[in-house]
LUMNU-61760 format. One record per residue: residue in three letters; x, y, z of N, C-alpha, C, O in turn. Coordinates in steps of 0.001 Angstrom, whole numbers, plus 500000, padded with zeros to 6 digits. Layout:
ALAXYZXYZXYZXYZ ...
***
This chain:
MET992635821795894184993266820569895037992018819969895666991209820768896136 LYS991753818663895738990697817800895893990903818005897655991983818151898228 ASN989325817961898386989312817971899512989680816400900097988948815442899849 ARG990688816314900754991145814904901095990081814109902249990023812882902318 ILE989380814901903005988517814670903896987435813785903235987244812574903351 PHE986708814818902432985669814497901654985833813267900907985055812320901020 GLU986812813279900169987124812050899292987300810977899896986967809990899240 ARG987908810682901430987895809705901825986400808958902415986057807778902487 CYS985764810155902760984252809673903185983604809050902052982874808066902167 VAL983917809721900773983165809394899493983549807898899296982702807021899125 GLY984891807674899334985611806319899157984916805243899979984513804179899511 GLU984792805711901546984324804777902565983022804504902032982892803295901839 LEU982040805154901731980898805165901463980487804272900311979560803461900332 SER981244804513899378981076803952898337981628802363898435981378801684897438 ARG982162801872899244982630800362899585981089799715900123980935798520900377 LEU980295800473900206979076799652900750978045799018899629977947799698898607 PRO977515798199899664976897797414898740975701798224898176974789798568898927 GLY975703798543896798974658799032896341974697800721896283973788801416895831 ILE975984801220896857976304802472896595977346802767895753978536802553895984 GLY976813803323894652977986803985893517978709805354894176978474805859895274 ARG979751805827893055980305807014893661979240808208893773979125809028894684 LYS978397808062892443977494809423892769976629809222894005976499810214894722 THR976143808331894294975388808185895509976217808327896942975779808888897946 ALA977508807692896807978324808192898186978664809845898025978930810522899018 VAL978633810289896959978937811909896974977721812337897446977875813084898412 ARG976666812174897170975394812815897697975042812633899101974362813464899703 LEU975601811298899770975482810918900781976365811878901836975897812350902872 ALA977548812043901427978811812747901898978457814014902004978777814581903049 LEU977728814768900984977181816052900878976185816537901960976196817590902597 HIS975158815302902010974184815567903051974625815528904534974167816301905376 LEU975661814454904826976208814539906014976914815661906447976962816027907621 LEU977483816229905472978366817481905657977359818613906065977590819390906992 LYS976248818644905314975159819727905816974448819642907030974005820581907692 SER974363818207907310973376817924908326973808818349909717974948818814909730 ASP973265818316910753973370818884912179974201817913912595974016816734912292 ALA975146818304913296976313817517914031976326816351914535977068815399914294 GLN974948816526915687974744815551916351974050814342915794974147813237916328 LEU973172814631914434972783813582913441974037812659913113974101811438913251 VAL974899813422912702976299812595912350976796811728913306977097810561913057 LYS976916812381914651977262811821915791976569810500915896977147809413915904 ASN975328810684915972974575809655916306974579808517915336974488807352915723 LEU974677808825914175974868807696912918976284807070913334976353805862913565 ALA977295807809913420978537806996913714978639806099914981979343805101915137 GLU977839806641915783977829805744917324976945804689916932977475803607917185 SER975911804575916460974932803741916199976016802508915159976134801319915453 MET976494802987914307977371801980913341978374801472914135978568800275913918 THR979368802160915325980251801429916101979513800570916889980008799478917169 GLU978282800903917346977732799901918453977250798960917599977495797835918035 LEU976723798951916664976295797728915655977190796784915439976978795571915427 LYS978412797457915230979677796457914689980084795730916133980003794505916231 GLU980489796488917157980828796224918421979820795154919412980347794458920280 LYS978429795126919179977400794795919981976576793408919282976132792409919849 THR976573793699918169975756792563917289976458791492917154977667791579916941 VAL975832790299917251976325788757916930975441788016916367974258788350916304 PHE975934786851915859974940785748915245974288784868916249975029784221916990 CYS973226784778916350972433783782917367973227782395917064973572781956915967 LYS973379781941918105974306780654918280972946779229917898973278778049917778 VAL971617779674917780971088778624917563970582778859916086970424777806915468 CYS970346779805915514969693780189914254970559780729913309970464780372912135 GLY971446781597913687972449782524912765971733783734912574972009784328911532 ASN970912784233913292969841785482913140970810786510913717971717786062914420 LEU970755787582913554971429788769914211970731788696915690969682788117915972 ALA971693789523916661971204789321918032972052790342918662973008790870918094 GLU971642790614919926972483791228921024972759790249922014973571790555922887 GLU972304789284922033972676788452922901973207786821922367973243786651921149 PRO973428786181922865973966784758922116972988783839921584973260782878920865 ILE971703784218922017970410783662921515969373784823921142968960785574922026 CYS968963784953919809967964785868919355966659785946919858966102784927920267 HIS966149786956919874964555787104920545963777786470919488962616786832919682 ILE963828785678918428962979784783917753963045783315918536962074782686918955 CYS964251782989918611964312781742919280964076781597920587963860780478921051 GLN964083782644921310963732782969922694962368782990922938961882782857924061 ASP961430783234921420960239783448921872959030782238921734958489781769920732 GLY958849781939923217958278780781923499956518780404922696955829779385922735 TYR956323781615922098954904781893921190955214781119919673954246780911918941 ARG956453780745919274956797780192917909956413779068917747956437778265918680 LYS955934778716916430955695777217916215956825776517916331957523776821915364 ASN957338775789916965958413775125917090958597773703916065959635773051915951 GLY957704773521915592957718772383914551957970772857913006958076772054912079 GLN958045774184912870958211774889911545959561775228911547960015775673912601 LEU960334775104910536961583775692910534962030776296908824962367775597907869 CYS961901777654908873962060778108907693963904778430907254964677779186907843 VAL964093777828906421965595778008905947965785779072904824965258779084903711 VAL966696779999905391967035780903904446968600781253904300969457780927905122 GLU968812781930903183970353782148902896971161783020903896972280782734904321 GLU970472784068904196971105785305904949970288785658905957969085785402905898 ALA970879786329907071970092786868908252968911787827907692967733787867908048 LYS969663788669906598968424789731906140967279789200905629966246789855905766 ASP967241788016904996965976787567904768964940787120906020963795786727905799 ILE965420787220907137964649786802908242963573788055908275962344787993908291 PHE964547789356908282963779790727908364962398790786907475961268791046907888 VAL962850790440906011961835790538905090960756789459905435959570789766905320 LEU961037788485905763959866787380906224958853787784907262957626787806907161 GLU959850788192908579959244788684909633958076790101909262957000790242909845 ASN958547790929908301957688791847908057956132791611907482955164792370907529 THR956256790369906965954865790041906488954083789371907571952928789047907293 GLY954539789119908747953474789101910006953119787577909874952681787020910881 PHE953254786942908850952526785844908468953163784405909190952477783550909749 PHE954457784380909048955037783228909361955568783318911080956105784295911602 ARG955237781998911743955113782464913453956221781243913869956504781066915054 GLY956867780357912714957776779386913316959210779836913531959363781021913828 LEU960257779080913425961630779287913866962193779508912226961611779282911165 TYR963774780126912540964189780278911480965669779507911326966256779250912377 HIS966160779211910329967677778547910152968327779542908988967725779823907952 VAL969568779996909305970175780779908346971532779713907770972317779143908528 LEU971546779649906552972602779053906045973836779574906015974859778916906206 GLY973786780918905745975060781535905760975486781784904203976649782141904016 GLY974718781638903190975177782136902079974405780786901131973526780087901638 ARG974822780617899942973990779496899158975048778946898164976095779451897758 ILE974535777916897934975997776853897112976183777738895600975261778055894848 SER977602778017895414977733778834894213979204778203893886980242778713894308 PRO979166777252893234980581776680892649981404777608891972982610777363892013 LEU981001778715891298981725779712890432982427780603891546983467781149891179 ASP982029780823892804982538781647893782983336780821894899983905781370895842 GLY983313779478894689984263778456895474983367777985896714983893777519897724 ILE982013778129896580981047777890897820980350776718897531979466776712896673 GLY980701775603898243979983774408898362979186774179899841979369774930900798 PRO978348773111899864977598772661900829978317772680902084977734772966903129 GLN979651772369902041980385772103903046980570773423903881980755773421905098 ASP980500774558903091980687775906903495979521776852904143979570778024904515 LEU978386775843904136976947776400904646976534775581905915977033774480906144 SER975665776125906675975333775496907891974362774772907856973284775043908385 ILE974663773575907116973695772429906780974006771273907785973052770538908044 ASP975165771012908371975108770146909532974489770421910793974120769531911559 ARG974353771856911051973793772578912126972425772373911822971743772180912829 LEU971810772354910742970142772162910164969981770797910622969089770551911434 LEU970589770066910281970504768618910419970334768325912027969371767692912460 GLU971350768844912845971249768862914347969985769215914988969460768504915845 ARG969404770542914482968264771040914958967102770218914660966268769985915535 ILE966980769680913255965842768830912979965719767670914002964628767293914430 ALA966847767157914347966695766048915261966524766210916681965988765436917474 ALA967070767354916888967251767944918305965720768757918772965322768783919937 GLU965030769354917672963967770289918317962679769703917651961725770464917492 GLY962601768548917297961424767801916758960645768665915846959488769018916072 ILE961414769024914686960780769867913450960133768791912876960495767615912875 THR959005769358912318958247768349911338957838769078910246956823768621909721 GLU958340770152909686958539770676908599959392771678908150959328772789908676 VAL960295771416907126961124772417906798960812773200905573960527772617904528 ILE960857774573905661960426775387904531961689775898903669962614776303904373 ILE961825775935902778963195776337902075962696777646901150961877777688900233 ALA963442778601901703963081780291901475964455780539900608964962781649900770 THR964928779897899966966104780601899494965679781255898217964558781020897767 ASN966555782106897570966190783209896475965999782239895180966642781238894862 PRO965015782808894608964786782259893071965628782517892358965129783024891353 ASP966883782449892275967909782455891010968677781205891041968451780388891934 ILE969526780997890180970211779818889513971076778965891014971163777744891143 GLU971552779869891867972351779534892932971306779212894544971636778554895530 GLY970254779820894327969026779386895270968320778518895010967670777995895915 GLU968200778036893584967487777139893137968251775670893698967715774652894136 THR969575775958893518970474774877893409970700774469894901970791773297895267 THR970761775258895499970639774987897220969546774549897755969469773828898750 ALA968529775041897004966951774237897532967030772764896979966417771866897556 ILE967680772556896016967422771399895444968409770162896255968016769080896690 TYR969765770718896286970666770061897322970038769875898760970116768797899350 LEU969377771045899323968640770535900531967440769847900637967071769487901755 SER966726769588899588965574768601899502966211767165899327965475766219899608 LYS967385766916898932968065765754898635968398765233900055968165764113900510 VAL968999766299900661969587765878902027968543765640903109968853765057904148 LEU967457766032902907966396766218903977965259765134903513964181765176904106 LYS965428764287902608964734763495901665964296762324902823963095762129903010 ASN965130761688903459964769760667904532965198761097905889965982760386906518 LYS964763762157906365964770762621907580963480762664908405963613762986909586 GLY962289762395907969961180762152908182960523763712908703959803763922909680 VAL961028764665907718960081766029907741959500766295906449959999765870905407 ARG958479766977906501957942767516905392958681768667904722958816769719905348 VAL959127768548903597959865769691903000959132770487902105958731769947901075 THR958879771689902311958196772509901636959043773789900745960221773903901084 LYS958625774635899785959283775623899192958436776875898921957440776768898206 ILE958731777883899376957869778884899299957342778886897601958118778583896695 ALA956046779240897390955334779579896030956528780284895189957569780861895504 SER955905779975894015956817781024892858956124782093892557956060782467891386 GLY955464782790893612954904784097893459956083785179893408955954786303892924 VAL957100784735893907958777785549893852959290785217892481959784784151892117 PRO959052786512891651959590786128890460961208785436890414962149785750891144 ILE961195784590889515962893784121889233963960785311889311963680786405888821 GLY964897785133889787966068786137889540966019787070890299966952787873890296 THR964711787272891337964378788325892352964987787884893819964757786774894299 ASN965800788895894484965992788364895708964811788628896574963836789308896254 LEU964997788037897663963792788032898942963760789439899279962668789999899185 GLU964849790164899688964783791471900172964274792526899300964094793649899771 TYR963981792229897854963321793160896992961963792998896735961268793756896058 THR961580791891897355960182791393897147958973792019897959959140792178899168 ASP957862792357897427957078793160898398956527792409899549957020791281899545 GLU955837792550900371955667791967901639954281791184901268954102790205901992 LEU953391791382900413952083791026899868952539789755899238952030788671899524 THR953553789909898333953945788692897327954650788000898102954913787011897418 LEU955223787846899273956077787028900365954989786538900796954732785402900395 PHE954075787153901665952876786499902104952196785493901648951893784478902275 LYS951873785830900235951189784788899182952405783604899165952136782406899255 ALA953390783980899073954575782652898296954489781807899879954233780604899836 MET954667782346900993954429781612902133953295780665902134953393779438902152 GLU952094781436902111950931781204902461950635779581901464950200778504901871 GLN951101780017899991951010778845899207952239778033898905952625777672897793 ARG952759777816900010953935776990899725953785775827899277952627775458899477 THR954521774916898664954392773466897715955233772672898423956223773148898978 GLU954914771322898482955778770093898478956704770140897894956482770152896684 PHE958006770184898237959081770068897239959550768869896542959794767844897178 HIS959710768945895104959803767760894182961195768254893321961219769195892528 ASP962274767431893657963355767753893067963543767195891513964562767466890879 
***
């Protein structure tokens, strides 16, 4: 007879992205063998994450307050705005330590096959920010895959006559690779060698 409690834990873990059944079983066994306090701390941290984490009202980044720490940082270069697909991309770019501007999270990318169009992304908010915050450069840092490139081209057309310089991170990021899997040096170089966007 199967252990119902163990199987439930494995089932819940395997619902997480990138976690297959084998990995879920290994994680469940690790938790079972771990100190009870470690497991309790993990459970509490996940509950707190879900209950107390919000999306920044300005940029869409993860935050504990209505406005994230980056938007509140007075030392950031307010004229530069880096556009990313998801909040997780901000973590990756921040780890390079190179970019000191602000961010804007689209909340996805254009993907007709998934039924996601421009109207489903935070593009209107992006345009509002450009007008209100005196943005002089928009850096497009979408993932270098078909959907990311489609989104980048669409954004460049929307921004064409908005009086801002539109650049794109350099192609040091391999085609088909998500930003979160790209090493920091490659991202640093891609941001440093960004180019004018031409559709």
